C-alpha positions in Angstrom: 0.2 0.1 -0.1 1.5 3.3 -1.1 0.6 6.0 1.6 3.5 8.1 2.0 2.3 12.1 2.2 3.8 15.3 3.0 2.4 19.0 2.7 5.3 21.0 3.1 4.0 24.8 3.0 7.4 26.5 2.3 9.5 25.7 -0.9 12.1 23.1 -0.6 14.1 21.2 -2.6 16.0 18.1 -2.1 19.4 17.4 -3.0 18.4 16.2 -6.5 16.6 19.5 -7.3 13.4 18.2 -7.1 10.3 20.2 -5.1 10.0 18.3 -1.9 6.1 17.8 -1.7 6.8 16.3 -5.4 9.8 14.2 -4.2 7.5 12.6 -1.8 4.2 12.4 -2.8 5.1 11.4 -6.3 8.9 10.4 -7.4 9.3 8.5 -4.1 5.9 6.4 -4.7 6.6 5.8 -8.2 10.1 4.6 -7.3 9.3 2.3 -4.8 6.7 0.8 -6.6 9.1 0.2 -9.6 11.8 -1.1 -7.6 9.2 -3.7 -5.4 7.3 -5.0 -9.0 9.6 -7.5 -10.0 9.4 -9.2 -6.5 5.5 -8.8 -6.3 5.2 -10.6 -9.5 7.4 -13.3 -8.7 5.7 -14.3 -5.5 2.1 -13.4 -6.9 1.3 -12.9 -10.3 -1.8 -11.5 -9.4 -0.6 -8.9 -6.8 -2.1 -5.6 -6.3 -0.4 -2.1 -5.6 -2.8 0.0 -3.7 -2.1 3.9 -3.9 -4.0 5.9 -0.8 -4.3 10.0 -1.0 -5.9 12.5 0.9 -7.7 15.8 0.7 -5.4 17.5 2.9 -4.4 19.5 -0.1 -7.9 21.2 0.6 -6.7 22.7 4.1 -4.0 25.2 2.6 -3.9 27.7 0.0 -2.2 27.0 -3.0 1.1 28.3 -3.6 2.2 28.8 -7.3 5.7 29.5 -6.6 6.9 26.3 -8.6 10.2 27.8 -10.0 
């Protein structure tokens, strides 16, 4: 079950140059899933990956500082 989540209000970037919210919520989830897929497929060909998200983004104003 993918259930990582972060909601940093300030613009923070990772050492790789990714915005922190994107790095945790999108890139991290994708990377972990990609790395685990071969093991999941080997262990159980009908295995499933479930991704959970929340509506937490509605509780703070949108920051459009994307640069």
